[in-house]
N, C-alpha and C positions, 0 to 999 in steps of 0.2 A: 253314711250314702249322704252326697253334697247334696245344699239346699240347690232347686232348682229354679229359676228367675225369669223376668216376663220386662228385660229393659227396653226404655225407649230408643228411638233414632239417636235423641238428641245428646242420651246420655251415653252412642256409641262415638256420636262425633266429641264429647266431653275426651271420652277417654283416648280417641283419637289425636287432639290437640295437644293432649299431656304426653302420651307416649310413642307416638308413631311420627318418626323420623324420614322415613323410605316407606315405598307403600310395598315391598317384595317381603313375602312372610316365610315362616314353617308351620306347617299342623304336624301334629304330636298322633300317633299311632291312636289307635280308640282299644287295645289289648294290645300286652306284652306280646314277646319276641319268647321264644322255645328259652333264648338264653335268658330271658327276665327283664332285659330292655324294651323301653318302650320310644321309639324311636322317632326324630322329626322329620318330615321330609320338607323338602322347597319345594310351597305351592307353583302348581304352573297350570299354564292354559294348555290343558292336552291336543290340543288343536295344532298352535304355533310353535309347541314347548316354549315356551317366554315366563319369568315369573308372573305369577297372576297378583296383580294389584291386590292391596289389603283393602278395603271398603267397610262402609256402618254394616251391612248386610254381615259382614264376616264376623266383625269386631260382637257384633247382638250374640251372635249365636255364642261366641267364644263368652261374653258374661254370663250368657242365659245359662250354662252347662253343656250344650250341643260337641259343640269341640274346643280346642284347643292351642291356640295358635304361640307361638314364641317371634322377638320381635330383634330387628337389626339396628347398632346402634348408630351406623356413620350412613350419612348421607353422602355416596362419592363422588357426586356435582361439588359439593362444597366442602369435604373434610367436615362437617360439622356434625354435633349432637344435641340433642334435647336433652341430653340427661347421662349421669355415669350412676352404673348400680355395680354395686361392692358385692358377689356373692362368696357365702364364709358355709361350709359343708364341713370342718375338720373339728375333731373336741377343742373345747374353747371357743367353735365360733362364734357362737350368742354374743358371748361375754366381749371377743375381739370386735365385733359390730356394733355393739354399744360404749365401747373404750373410744373407737370411730365418730358415732356419734356425735359424745360429749366432744370431744375435741372439737369435732367441725360446729359445733354451736358456740364456743370461743372466741371462733374467728366470723359469728355472725352467718353462719351458714346451717342451716336447716335440711333436715335428709331423716328418710323415713325409714321404717325396718317391717318389710315385709318375712312374714313365717315363711320357712319354708321346710323340704319332707327334712331333712340333718343341717340343717342351721339355720338361715335368713337369707335376706339381701336388703342392702343399705342402697336407697334409692336417693339421688342428687337431681334436682330439675334445674335449669336452667332457665333465666329470665327471656333470653334469646339464645338460638343453638351457637354451640363454643367448640371451638377448635379441639377435637378428638385429641389433638397431642399436647396442646398446654392442661385439658383436664387430668390425662394421664400423668404428666408432669407431679402438678399437684396431689394429686391421689395418692402417687409410688413416694414422694418424698414423705407424706406426710404418716404414711401406712407405718415407713422406715423408723422415722424419728420415736414414732408410739411403741417400737420393737415386735408391728404387727407382723408375721410373715405371711408371705406375698411366691406364690405359684411362679417356677421359673427363677432363675438366677442360680440353682444350681438345689432347689429346693419342690418336694412332692406334695406338703400340704401347706397350706394357707388359703388366704381369700384370692379369687379372680376379679379384674375388674373388667369393665366392660365400659367401653370398648376396649378391645385389647389389641387395637392394632393403632397405629398414630395415622396413616391414610390407608385408602383403599384406592388398588391400582381399578383400570378400567375393568368393568364385567367382575370384578369380586366381591362379596357379599361383609367379608370378616365373620364373628360369630356372633352366634345370636342365645337369646336369654330367655327364660319363661316366662309372658305377658303375662300379670300381675291381676289378681282377680277374676282367676279359672281355673278348671278343674287341673288338676295333676292326676294324669290318668294309671299312673301305675301308683298311685293311694285312693282313687278315686276321695279325692278330699280336694276343698280351698283350701288356698292357704292366705289369710289377712294381715293387713297394718293393723300394726299395734293397736292405734291413740283413737282407731274409730269403730264407732259399730259396723257389723259384719252384713253391709249389704251393698251394691253396688253403687249405688247412687251417693250414700255415706260417706262410703269410703273416696268416691272421685271428685267430693266436698271438701273433707282432708285436706285431700293435697292440695287440691286447687288453690286452698289457703294458704297452704306456707310459702315463705317468703322463697322467691328464686334467687342463685346465683347469676350474679351481673358478668360482664367480661369483661368490666373495670375492675370488682374488686377482685378476678381469677388474676388479671395481669399484676396484680397488685400480691396477691399470695405469692406465685410460682419466679418475681421479680429476682434476677439471679441464680436462678433455678434450672437445670433440666432434667432429663431421664436418667436414673442411675444406673449407671452401665453394664452391671449385669440384667441389667432390663431394656436395654435398646436392640429393637429387631436385626436381626444376626443379617450377614452380606447374603445374597443369592447365590449360591456358585452352579456356574456351569454345568447340567450333567455329563459326566462321561461313564461309559459301562464299564463294569469292575474284570478284572481282569481273570483266566484261569487259573483256579488252583482245584492241585491233585484231580486233574478231568472234570469238574463242577463247573459248568458255568451261570453267571448269576442270572438269578430266577430275573424274567420281564414278565410282567401281567401279558404286556400287547403280545406275544407269544401266543395266549390262551385266548383271547377275547379279543372279539369287533366292534371299536366302538361305533354308536351310531349316529352319534354328534358332538359336536367343541360349544360349549360354552362355559363363560365365566370363568377362563384358562382351564379348563379339565376338559379333559374326554370322559364320556359318557355311553357306558357297557353295561350290557349283562351284568350281574352278578352270578356267577356260578353258584356260591354256596345257596344265594335264594332260589336261583332256578333247581336247584337240587331238593328244593321242597316247596316247590309249586310255588313261589311266589315269583315276583317280580316279574309280571304280565306287559310292562310297556318296557321292559328290557333298557330300562338307565338308573338301575339303583345305583352302578358303580362308578365311582369318581376316579378317575384318572389323572394326575397333575401331566400337563404337555408340557415343562420346561424338565419336571424332574420327573420318570414314569413309575420311579422305585416307592413314590409315595401313592395310596390309592387310596378309596374308603368308603364302604358300604354305605348306604344314607339309608338303610333299613335295619344297621345293629350288628351285620356280621365282621365276626375280626378276623385279621389277617389269616390265624389259623384257620377259622372256618373256611374262606377263600381257597385256600393250598390246600388243605384237604380235599376240599372236592374239585379240585382238577387232577388229584392226584400227583401233589409235590407238596407233601407236608413239609411244613418247616423244621428243618435240619437242630436238633437240641444239640447244644454245647456238653461231651464230656465232662460231668466231675473228674478231675483227677484220683 
C-alpha cells in the first residue's frame, strides 16, 4: 500500500512551477476496467464541458495520494514546454535511460530518472520554456547516435519522447504523461526519483536543485540538425470514404452514434461499449476525429473490437491462407 501524505499549498505550488506548463490535465480512474486498463479522463467542468484548469488543490490531492493526474507538455499559445520526459518501458529500458542520462551529462545537461511500472522516465527541465520542436530535435538525434531505439519510424519498441508533437493546432492537447510523485492506480504504488529521499518535499527539492537547460545551450546542441526524417510528422490527408467492396461498405462510426459536442478537433459521443457495461453516464467517452472519422478512441479504455462488438458490427478478421 502506498504512503499517504499531507503536503502544504507551498509544496503544491512548487510542483506547479516545475511541472505545469498548461492548466489542462487528465485524471486517472481509481479502479481498473474489466480489461485491466486504468485510463485517464480529460478533466472537465461538467457545467461548461470545457477543460478544467489545474490548481494547487488538485495538485495537493495528487501528491497526497487521493487522485492521480497526468500532464500535457506543450502550451499551445507558445508551442513551448517546461520539460522533456523520456519514457522507457521495454526490455533494457532502464539501462537505455541511464545511458542517455550519462550522455546528457557530457553536454552539461542534468536529467533525473523516475522509476515507473515497467521501466522509467528520464526528465530534463528547462530554465525557461523551450520550443517543443527544438527539444525533440535534440533528444531524437542524441538517442539515435547512441543506438537507443525510439518508437516510430518502423519500431514498435523503444523510448517515447514527450512532447510527442512539434506543435499543436488550436484546440489540441497532444499526449500526456503521468505526473510524478503520485500513485499509479494500476499498482497502487508511488514511483520516485532515484537520487532523493522518498517524500514529496525532498523529491521536489532535489529536482529544483538540478541545473536547468537553457535556450542558448539547446541552440548550440542542435546547430545544423533537424528532426530525423523517419520521425517527422505525417502530412494529414483529407478523409475520403473507402469504396464498396464485395457488397461491404466501409464501417463509419458516425452511422451508429450521435455526437453530443465538438471540441479539440473531435466529435464527442457516447461509447457503445461503455453504455453496454452501464458506464459513460455523461455520454462523451468516445472521441471521433472530425477531419477523419475513421479514427475514434474511447477515453475509458474500450478497444475498437469492444466498440464494434457492442454495435453488432464486429471487425472482420483476415482469413489465414
